[in-house]
C-alpha positions as a printed Julia matrix, in Angstrom:
118×3 Matrix{Float64}:
  -1.48  -112.35  43.77
   0.82  -111.86  46.72
   4.41  -112.99  46.52
   6.41  -113.87  49.56
  10.18  -113.91  50.19
  11.7   -115.05  53.5
  15.0   -114.0   54.97
  16.84  -114.35  58.22
  17.6   -118.02  58.49
  20.97  -119.39  59.55
  22.97  -121.63  61.82
  22.79  -120.93  65.57
  23.62  -122.75  68.76
  21.08  -123.96  71.33
  19.64  -121.12  73.34
  20.38  -118.45  70.76
  17.91  -116.36  68.81
  16.94  -115.59  65.19
  14.38  -113.38  63.55
  12.77  -114.43  60.33
  11.29  -111.87  57.97
   8.73  -112.46  55.21
   8.39  -109.56  52.76
   5.22  -109.45  50.66
   4.75  -107.88  47.26
   2.09  -107.77  44.63
  -0.68  -107.26  47.12
  -1.48  -105.6   50.43
  -0.91  -108.01  53.37
  -3.96  -106.5   55.0
  -5.99  -108.88  52.78
  -4.39  -111.96  54.28
  -3.84  -114.09  57.31
  -0.13  -114.77  57.4
   1.54  -117.82  58.87
   4.89  -119.44  59.51
   5.32  -123.16  58.92
   8.3   -125.4   59.2
   9.38  -128.72  57.84
  12.09  -130.77  59.51
  14.02  -133.42  57.63
  11.75  -136.48  57.08
   8.73  -134.85  58.67
   5.55  -133.26  57.58
   5.19  -129.43  57.3
   3.65  -128.09  60.49
   2.09  -124.79  61.36
   4.22  -122.81  63.71
   2.35  -119.47  64.04
  -0.29  -117.31  62.4
  -1.39  -113.73  62.68
  -4.58  -112.15  61.41
  -5.15  -108.75  59.9
  -6.21  -107.5   63.33
  -3.12  -108.92  65.09
  -4.62  -111.99  66.67
  -1.97  -114.7   66.96
  -1.63  -118.42  67.24
   1.46  -120.26  68.28
   1.99  -124.06  68.41
   2.38  -125.44  71.89
   6.13  -126.32  71.55
   7.12  -122.71  70.66
   4.78  -120.84  73.05
   6.84  -118.65  75.36
   9.83  -118.8   72.96
   8.58  -117.55  69.61
   6.53  -114.54  68.64
   4.83  -113.63  65.39
   4.24  -110.0   64.4
   3.39  -108.0   61.35
   4.21  -104.53  60.07
   1.48  -103.66  57.64
   3.26  -100.45  56.54
   6.31  -102.47  55.45
   4.18  -105.37  54.15
   6.23  -107.72  56.3
   5.62  -110.42  58.82
   8.22  -111.55  61.36
   8.93  -114.56  63.43
  11.1   -113.9   66.43
  12.61  -117.15  67.72
  14.27  -117.2   71.1
  15.8   -120.03  73.21
  16.14  -122.15  70.11
  16.46  -125.83  70.36
  17.79  -128.47  67.96
  14.25  -129.69  67.4
  13.48  -126.28  65.88
  15.71  -127.09  62.98
  13.97  -127.06  59.62
  12.99  -125.05  56.66
  10.68  -122.26  57.61
   8.02  -121.15  55.12
   5.84  -118.08  55.09
   2.35  -118.49  53.81
  -0.69  -116.33  53.09
  -4.42  -117.07  52.95
  -7.56  -115.02  52.59
  -9.33  -114.31  55.86
 -12.43  -116.35  54.85
 -10.49  -119.33  53.54
  -8.53  -122.13  55.17
  -6.41  -122.72  52.01
  -2.95  -121.08  51.82
  -2.57  -119.65  48.35
   0.9   -118.29  48.44
   4.21  -119.54  49.84
   7.65  -118.26  50.08
  10.76  -120.24  49.01
  11.71  -121.15  52.52
  14.48  -120.17  54.96
  16.76  -122.77  56.51
  17.17  -122.64  60.28
  19.74  -124.99  61.82
  20.15  -125.24  65.59
  23.18  -127.04  66.79
  23.32  -128.87  70.14
């Protein structure tokens, strides 16, 4: 089963950028749809972005135009480029993987903390 490890979180100021990486091991990421989720303090986990094997992407409305998801299948890695960060983007960002024909995410990373100061 695939294992996921996030990196790239940190503390930034409003308007700055960060790039999160999610490295997969144990399985080829070509088998999976990959997604980024986030959980702010006291809130439910929400889906931020997803990318299919073929590169089709989804971004939630509040990050469209600021964030971008991409994948490097040769490096078995998925990225989340976050620009023009806002305090409301603060949270723990998780990488997840699911099979193409399933809606259930079966693997999660440990999370990367992103803090955006005003």
